[in-house]
C-alpha positions as a printed NumPy array, in Angstrom:
array([[-152.606,  123.717,   18.81 ],
       [-151.056,  120.587,   20.368],
       [-148.513,  120.447,   23.16 ],
       [-145.899,  117.669,   23.277],
       [-144.979,  116.431,   26.749],
       [-141.358,  115.313,   26.889],
       [-140.664,  112.722,   29.597],
       [-137.226,  112.667,   31.316],
       [-135.885,  109.798,   29.181],
       [-137.221,  111.394,   25.994],
       [-135.739,  114.728,   27.022],
       [-132.36 ,  113.057,   27.567],
       [-132.537,  111.539,   24.092],
       [-133.58 ,  114.902,   22.634],
       [-130.603,  116.645,   24.254],
       [-128.258,  113.914,   23.053],
       [-129.541,  114.232,   19.471],
       [-129.145,  118.015,   19.645],
       [-125.533,  117.649,   20.849],
       [-124.79 ,  115.14 ,   18.096],
       [-126.172,  117.588,   15.571],
       [-123.911,  120.341,   16.9  ],
       [-120.859,  118.069,   16.74 ],
       [-121.657,  117.027,   13.159],
       [-122.127,  120.68 ,   12.175],
       [-118.785,  121.588,   13.766],
       [-117.014,  118.719,   11.999],
       [-118.507,  119.804,    8.697],
       [-117.257,  123.353,    9.276],
       [-113.763,  122.142,   10.16 ],
       [-113.64 ,  119.86 ,    7.126],
       [-114.739,  122.659,    4.817],
       [-112.193,  125.113,    6.218],
       [-109.386,  122.533,    6.06 ],
       [-109.955,  122.216,    2.297],
       [-109.91 ,  125.977,    1.777],
       [-106.345,  127.165,    0.927],
       [-107.244,  130.63 ,    2.246],
       [-108.096,  129.288,    5.72 ],
       [-106.276,  130.811,    8.699],
       [-104.488,  127.85 ,   10.386],
       [-104.645,  129.469,   13.832],
       [-108.422,  129.742,   13.581],
       [-108.628,  126.169,   12.328],
       [-106.591,  124.908,   15.283],
       [-108.843,  126.807,   17.687],
       [-111.897,  125.246,   16.062],
       [-110.35 ,  121.78 ,   16.393],
       [-109.579,  122.459,   20.088],
       [-113.166,  123.615,   20.573],
       [-114.432,  120.448,   18.906],
       [-112.277,  118.335,   21.225],
       [-113.714,  120.116,   24.271],
       [-117.262,  119.625,   23.011],
       [-116.657,  115.909,   22.485],
       [-115.064,  115.558,   25.931],
       [-118.014,  117.336,   27.571],
       [-120.497,  115.178,   25.702],
       [-118.608,  112.013,   26.711],
       [-118.524,  113.106,   30.362],
       [-122.261,  113.811,   30.384],
       [-122.974,  110.409,   28.836],
       [-120.666,  108.747,   31.41 ],
       [-122.398,  110.457,   34.343],
       [-125.883,  109.654,   33.069],
       [-125.063,  105.978,   32.458],
       [-123.224,  105.656,   35.774],
       [-126.223,  107.03 ,   37.697],
       [-128.54 ,  104.564,   35.949],
       [-126.111,  101.684,   36.513],
       [-125.974,  102.36 ,   40.253],
       [-129.705,  101.671,   40.506],
       [-129.163,   98.121,   39.203],
       [-125.814,   97.333,   40.8  ],
       [-126.302,   94.127,   42.833],
       [-124.934,   93.358,   46.265],
       [-122.11 ,   90.817,   46.171],
       [-122.468,   87.662,   48.232],
       [-119.66 ,   86.87 ,   50.663],
       [-118.731,   83.25 ,   49.926],
       [-114.989,   83.031,   50.668],
       [-113.459,   82.665,   54.119],
       [-110.404,   84.7  ,   55.034],
       [-108.06 ,   82.221,   56.697],
       [-106.326,   85.075,   58.515],
       [-109.367,   86.799,   60.085],
       [-111.838,   83.871,   59.824],
       [-114.377,   86.246,   58.245],
       [-116.303,   85.785,   55.021],
       [-115.707,   88.125,   52.064],
       [-116.495,   88.447,   48.353],
       [-113.452,   87.62 ,   46.266],
       [-112.539,   89.186,   42.911],
       [-114.171,   86.412,   40.862],
       [-117.473,   86.817,   42.718],
       [-117.401,   90.592,   42.217],
       [-116.705,   90.221,   38.495],
       [-119.475,   87.653,   38.083],
       [-122.003,   89.911,   39.825],
       [-121.22 ,   93.297,   38.26 ],
       [-119.968,   92.661,   34.719],
       [-123.422,   92.011,   33.182],
       [-124.698,   95.29 ,   34.652],
       [-121.6  ,   97.158,   33.468],
       [-122.001,   95.78 ,   29.95 ],
       [-125.67 ,   96.79 ,   29.884],
       [-124.748,  100.435,   30.47 ],
       [-121.638,  100.461,   28.295],
       [-118.888,  100.228,   30.931],
       [-115.691,   98.223,   31.133],
       [-112.799,   97.977,   33.609],
       [-109.094,   97.464,   33.002],
       [-106.086,   97.526,   35.323],
       [-102.547,   98.84 ,   35.071],
       [-100.035,   97.161,   37.395],
       [ -96.637,   98.728,   38.088],
       [ -94.018,   97.119,   40.337],
       [ -92.288,   99.642,   42.562],
       [ -89.523,   99.503,   45.109],
       [ -92.08 ,  100.092,   47.868],
       [ -94.564,   97.503,   46.565],
       [ -97.145,   97.409,   43.782],
       [ -99.163,  100.232,   42.209],
       [-102.623,   99.114,   41.021],
       [-104.568,  101.537,   38.829],
       [-108.155,  100.715,   37.897],
       [-109.63 ,  102.369,   34.798],
       [-113.42 ,  102.569,   34.371],
       [-114.194,  103.184,   30.68 ],
       [-117.484,  104.154,   29.039],
       [-118.492,  103.516,   25.439],
       [-118.932,  107.279,   24.866],
       [-115.196,  107.759,   25.407],
       [-114.884,  109.146,   28.937],
       [-112.897,  107.276,   31.59 ],
       [-112.2  ,  107.562,   35.299],
       [-109.38 ,  105.952,   37.24 ],
       [-108.097,  105.453,   40.764],
       [-104.806,  104.1  ,   42.117],
       [-103.705,  102.179,   45.212],
       [-100.044,  101.684,   46.173],
       [ -99.606,   98.671,   48.442],
       [ -96.615,   97.057,   50.18 ],
       [ -95.936,   93.474,   49.133],
       [ -97.796,   90.765,   51.023],
       [ -94.767,   88.977,   52.473],
       [ -96.665,   86.533,   54.639],
       [ -95.05 ,   83.395,   55.997],
       [ -94.502,   80.69 ,   53.378],
       [ -95.09 ,   82.951,   50.348],
       [ -92.603,   83.134,   47.499],
       [ -91.777,   86.469,   45.846],
       [ -94.14 ,   85.679,   42.967],
       [ -96.954,   84.695,   45.342],
       [ -96.456,   87.927,   47.279],
       [ -96.925,   90.   ,   44.13 ],
       [ -99.95 ,   87.938,   43.085],
       [-101.651,   88.223,   46.478],
       [-101.054,   91.98 ,   46.63 ],
       [-102.307,   92.493,   43.07 ],
       [-105.509,   90.522,   43.663],
       [-106.203,   92.456,   46.854],
       [-105.601,   95.778,   45.102],
       [-107.779,   94.922,   42.1  ],
       [-110.677,   93.987,   44.348],
       [-110.61 ,   97.203,   46.332],
       [-109.889,   99.453,   43.349],
       [-112.807,   97.937,   41.437],
       [-115.146,   98.456,   44.4  ],
       [-113.978,  102.065,   44.658],
       [-114.553,  102.752,   40.959],
       [-118.04 ,  101.25 ,   40.958],
       [-119.007,  102.535,   44.405],
       [-119.934,   99.084,   45.648],
       [-119.259,   97.345,   48.943],
       [-118.211,   93.752,   49.409],
       [-117.107,   91.765,   52.388],
       [-116.163,   93.388,   55.652],
       [-114.296,   96.707,   55.633],
       [-111.814,   95.169,   58.063],
       [-111.319,   92.058,   55.911],
       [-108.112,   91.798,   53.923],
       [-108.711,   88.927,   51.456],
       [-105.727,   87.071,   52.892],
       [-103.554,   90.119,   52.373],
       [-101.249,   90.787,   55.312],
       [-101.039,   94.441,   56.223],
       [ -97.746,   95.955,   57.333],
       [ -98.837,   95.617,   60.976],
       [ -99.271,   91.85 ,   60.467],
       [ -95.861,   91.198,   58.942],
       [ -93.22 ,   89.339,   60.907],
       [ -91.096,   90.963,   63.584],
       [ -87.71 ,   92.434,   62.723],
       [ -84.489,   90.537,   63.533],
       [ -83.861,   92.931,   66.437],
       [ -87.308,   92.233,   67.878],
       [ -86.747,   88.48 ,   67.466],
       [ -83.484,   88.748,   69.41 ],
       [ -85.308,   90.668,   72.163],
       [ -87.875,   87.88 ,   72.446],
       [ -85.141,   85.231,   72.495],
       [ -83.353,   87.056,   75.315],
       [ -86.542,   86.972,   77.377],
       [ -87.134,   83.306,   76.545],
       [ -83.665,   82.445,   77.851],
       [ -84.824,   83.655,   81.273],
       [ -88.014,   81.566,   81.238],
       [ -88.75 ,   78.039,   82.398],
       [ -88.813,   74.956,   80.183],
       [ -92.621,   74.932,   80.359],
       [ -92.791,   78.485,   78.965],
       [ -90.322,   77.469,   76.235],
       [ -92.507,   74.495,   75.289],
       [ -95.697,   76.595,   75.125],
       [ -93.945,   79.258,   73.071],
       [ -92.569,   76.754,   70.538],
       [ -95.991,   75.136,   70.209],
       [ -97.645,   78.473,   69.463],
       [ -95.013,   80.372,   67.451],
       [ -92.224,   77.965,   66.518],
       [ -89.393,   80.435,   66.945],
       [ -89.118,   84.187,   67.714],
       [ -88.695,   85.098,   64.04 ],
       [ -92.206,   83.81 ,   63.218],
       [ -94.055,   86.224,   65.495],
       [ -96.331,   88.75 ,   63.739],
       [ -95.522,   92.389,   64.416],
       [ -99.056,   92.924,   65.694],
       [ -98.462,   90.237,   68.371],
       [ -94.996,   91.425,   69.445],
       [ -96.071,   93.662,   72.359],
       [ -98.345,   90.972,   73.759],
       [ -95.619,   88.318,   73.562],
       [ -93.071,   90.549,   75.312],
       [ -95.569,   91.426,   78.027],
       [ -96.405,   87.753,   78.536],
       [ -92.774,   86.708,   78.79 ],
       [ -91.966,   89.517,   81.201],
       [ -94.943,   88.451,   83.312],
       [ -93.682,   84.864,   83.388],
       [ -90.204,   86.024,   84.415],
       [ -91.668,   88.226,   87.151],
       [ -93.824,   85.398,   88.536],
       [ -90.867,   83.029,   88.548],
       [ -88.747,   85.589,   90.393],
       [ -91.454,   86.116,   93.054],
       [ -91.884,   82.362,   93.499],
       [ -88.125,   81.997,   93.998],
       [ -88.083,   84.749,   96.633],
       [ -90.957,   83.187,   98.537],
       [ -89.193,   79.816,   98.46 ],
       [ -86.19 ,   81.344,  100.105]])
């Protein structure tokens, strides 16, 4: 008597063939019952629902197995692009695509995106699809990147590119760039100050010397061009200049 040793890969193939056989048998049963005029339609519908669940389970198992194998071959992505805002290097969307698409294709995966413009910004949904039929998706909702000098179209484009990059990394469980890097995308904390904040800065500037005015204009241009993240520091600096000038005036008297 001989004993066959089934290795893990062979066992996986054996299970897959067994599942395919079950699905074919179920389809044959459904087809035969559908042609029988005496068939109970409620029973037929339940059989069809059962078949759908079997196919969905089989697709999910194939997805999970392929995804686990793909992770073992997923390459690291080289950081070749400099973020002009943070001065750090990161991997842009083109570099990520170039690195991971061959591996995805090898294991039967593909990625697509669904972009929806909303009042609050842009919704980016990434969809990871497998050839067996199962899919997974994740969504990011981002405020528009309204950085200085960007048109409305450029703001949408910058936000969309940023979202695609991070959604794709989330779907594939890969890392790229620095977690604190933003691919040129300006977070809400880095947007420009509000008109009220700009007026507050201008009021402080009016109390400062000409030298402080000159340094401020060289660095920021005008109060409306200050980033929100820099607002507190600017106000503190101006108040410090005003305080020093007041002390110097008192000592002179």
